[in-house]
C-alpha positions as CSV (number, residue, x, y, z in Angstrom):
1,M,-8.0,-10.5,-15.0
2,R,-10.1,-7.7,-13.4
3,L,-7.4,-5.2,-13.0
4,A,-5.6,-5.2,-16.2
5,G,-4.3,-1.9,-17.2
6,K,-4.5,-0.7,-13.3
7,V,-1.7,0.3,-11.1
8,A,-1.7,0.1,-7.3
9,I,0.4,0.9,-4.4
10,V,0.1,-1.4,-1.4
11,T,1.6,0.0,1.4
12,G,2.9,-2.9,4.0
13,G,3.2,-5.1,1.1
14,G,6.3,-6.7,2.1
15,S,4.5,-9.3,4.6
16,G,1.2,-10.3,5.8
17,F,-2.0,-9.0,4.6
18,G,-0.2,-6.6,2.5
19,E,1.8,-9.2,0.7
20,G,-1.2,-11.3,-0.1
21,I,-2.9,-8.0,-1.5
22,A,0.0,-7.4,-3.7
23,K,0.0,-11.0,-5.1
24,R,-3.7,-11.1,-5.7
25,F,-3.8,-7.7,-7.6
26,A,-0.8,-9.3,-9.7
27,E,-2.7,-12.0,-10.3
28,E,-5.6,-9.9,-11.5
29,G,-3.5,-7.9,-13.9
30,A,-2.3,-5.1,-11.9
31,K,1.3,-3.5,-12.0
32,L,2.1,-3.0,-8.5
33,V,4.4,-1.0,-6.1
34,V,5.0,-2.6,-3.0
35,N,5.9,-0.4,-0.4
36,D,7.2,-1.5,3.1
37,I,9.8,-0.5,5.6
38,D,11.3,-3.8,5.6
39,D,13.4,-4.1,2.8
40,A,14.2,-7.8,2.8
41,G,10.3,-8.5,2.6
42,G,9.6,-5.7,0.4
43,K,12.2,-6.6,-2.0
44,R,11.2,-10.8,-1.8
45,V,7.5,-9.7,-2.5
46,T,8.6,-7.8,-5.7
47,A,10.8,-10.6,-6.9
48,E,8.3,-13.0,-6.3
49,I,5.7,-11.0,-8.3
50,E,8.1,-10.4,-11.0
51,K,9.0,-13.9,-11.2
52,A,5.2,-14.7,-11.7
53,H,4.2,-12.2,-13.6
54,G,7.1,-10.9,-15.7
55,Q,10.1,-8.2,-15.2
56,G,8.7,-4.7,-14.8
57,S,5.3,-5.9,-13.2
58,A,6.2,-4.7,-9.9
59,I,8.7,-2.3,-8.4
60,Y,9.5,-2.0,-4.5
61,V,9.8,1.6,-2.7
62,R,11.0,1.4,0.9
63,G,9.2,4.1,2.8
64,D,7.4,4.9,6.1
65,V,4.0,5.8,5.5
66,A,4.2,7.9,9.2
67,K,6.4,10.4,7.0
68,N,5.1,13.0,4.5
69,D,8.3,13.0,2.6
70,D,8.2,9.2,2.1
71,V,4.7,9.2,1.0
72,K,5.4,11.6,-1.6
73,A,8.2,9.7,-2.7
74,L,6.2,6.8,-2.9
75,V,3.9,8.3,-5.5
76,D,6.1,10.1,-7.5
77,A,7.8,6.7,-7.7
78,C,4.8,5.2,-8.8
79,V,3.9,7.7,-11.2
80,A,7.5,7.8,-12.9
81,R,7.9,4.2,-13.0
82,F,4.1,3.5,-14.5
83,S,2.8,6.9,-15.4
84,H,-0.2,6.9,-13.0
85,L,-1.8,5.6,-9.8
86,D,-5.6,3.7,-9.9
87,I,-5.6,2.1,-6.8
88,M,-4.0,3.1,-3.2
89,V,-4.4,0.1,-0.7
90,N,-3.2,1.7,2.5
91,N,-2.3,-1.6,4.3
92,A,0.8,-0.4,6.2
93,G,0.5,-0.1,10.4
94,I,2.1,-0.7,13.6
95,S,1.2,-4.6,14.9
96,R,1.1,-5.0,18.8
97,S,3.1,-7.9,18.3
98,S,5.9,-5.7,16.2
99,P,9.5,-6.3,17.5
100,S,10.1,-2.4,16.9
101,T,7.2,-1.8,18.9
102,S,7.3,-4.8,21.8
103,S,9.5,-2.9,24.2
104,R,7.4,0.3,24.4
105,S,3.6,0.3,25.2
106,I,1.6,2.0,22.2
107,S,-2.0,2.5,23.0
108,R,-4.8,1.6,20.9
109,R,-5.6,5.3,19.9
110,S,-2.4,6.1,19.1
111,T,-1.6,3.2,16.6
112,S,-5.2,4.1,15.3
113,S,-4.2,7.8,14.7
114,R,-0.9,7.3,13.5
115,C,-2.6,4.9,10.9
116,S,-5.6,7.3,10.0
117,A,-3.3,9.9,9.5
118,A,-0.7,7.8,7.2
119,R,-3.9,7.2,5.1
120,A,-4.9,11.1,5.1
121,R,-1.4,11.8,3.7
122,A,-1.5,8.9,1.1
123,A,-4.6,10.1,-0.3
124,S,-3.7,13.3,-0.6
125,S,-0.4,12.5,-2.4
126,S,-2.0,10.3,-4.5
127,T,-5.0,12.5,-5.9
128,P,-3.1,14.5,-8.6
129,P,-1.3,11.7,-10.6
130,R,-4.4,9.8,-11.9
131,R,-5.2,9.7,-15.6
132,R,-7.9,12.0,-17.0
133,G,-11.2,10.4,-17.2
134,S,-10.4,7.5,-14.9
135,G,-12.1,8.8,-11.6
136,R,-10.5,8.8,-8.5
137,A,-7.9,6.7,-7.0
138,P,-9.6,4.8,-4.1
139,A,-7.8,4.6,-0.7
140,S,-8.9,1.1,0.7
141,P,-7.6,1.0,4.2
142,S,-7.5,-2.5,5.9
143,T,-6.5,-1.4,9.3
144,T,-9.9,0.3,9.7
145,P,-12.4,-1.9,12.0
146,R,-15.7,-1.6,10.6
147,K,-19.1,-2.6,11.7
148,A,-21.2,-5.2,10.1
149,P,-24.4,-3.6,9.0
150,R,-27.5,-4.4,11.2
151,S,-30.0,-6.9,9.8
152,S,-33.4,-5.5,9.6
């Protein structure tokens, strides 16, 4: 249980990679705040985590990470329930195949900019509520492409 005693927020946790991350973190002992804009998915994942790991092991907080007030409310709900925040996984993003975006054209640049702005808001909102002496609350964006290191 590598994450025992840790508290994590997983944005976009109602499906896909975010769901997998949230469930794996719970398996490793973390308390979870599952965040999504899809209430059905977020509540389902939270219920599945609580069924597998006990009542109170996860909460669902609806919110759009593209909105400052929603991000602040997300972090505030985490601190109110679990008293601190250790890990923030910024997984939420816009999928080109998303039903809500399929009817309009979204460029890769605008999607990337929106996700980057959401990560910045989440990171700035998550900084203050950490435990004394626990270090920083790392932000782990899964939507940022990274180049593989060059082999020598």
